[in-house]
C-alpha positions, -999 to 999 in steps of 0.1 A, spaced: 414 697 154 438 676 173 457 698 197 492 688 206 517 700 232 504 708 267 468 707 255 473 673 240 488 660 272 458 674 291 434 656 269 453 623 275 449 629 312 412 637 307 407 605 287 424 584 314 403 601 341 371 595 322 380 558 317 388 554 354 356 571 365 336 549 342 352 518 356 347 530 392 311 540 387 303 508 368 319 483 393 312 502 425 274 503 423 264 469 410 245 447 433 263 413 434 283 407 403 287 418 368 282 395 339 314 385 319 301 403 288 295 434 308 331 434 321 345 428 286 324 456 272 334 479 300 371 472 294 367 478 257 351 512 264 378 521 290 406 510 266 391 530 238 390 560 261 427 556 271 438 551 235 416 579 221 397 556 196 364 568 182 362 594 210 327 609 203 311 574 201 330 562 232 319 593 251 283 588 241 282 551 251 300 559 284 274 585 293 245 561 284 261 534 305 266 557 335 231 570 334 217 535 333 239 525 363 228 557 381 191 547 376 197 512 388 219 519 418 204 516 453 224 544 470 241 563 442 266 591 448 250 618 426 280 641 428 304 614 416 281 606 387 275 642 378 312 649 377 319 618 357 293 626 332 305 663 330 341 651 323 329 627 297 308 655 281 338 678 281 359 652 264 331 647 238 332 684 230 370 688 231 379 658 211 407 632 216 438 654 210 469 647 190 481 618 211 453 594 201 443 568 176 417 592 162 443 617 152 464 589 136 434 575 116 418 608 106 448 632 107 447 669 106 425 681 78 412 715 69 377 716 54 371 747 32 335 755 23 330 769 -11 305 796 -17 
């Protein structure tokens, strides 16, 4: 389902927050610098979050990236990572909402199981 209205706006806000926390966690805990390909990949993931493109895949990749960064950080903020991963997991479970590329590509469909 792709909820619209206030729930859809809330999911847009959740997607933007997840993208911001991913960027903050990824850039704030790196030692000296990030490779160019890493920045490009990070911006692609953050852009996919904001636009709601392939949300389940984007959430999974984001959680993997954040866990890897958490394991490599010298002095990680565990609470910040925990909240970020929880927000991303909530977005994974809720879906992208009506104001997303996913809803435009896949549309609202009703699947009826036959007996």
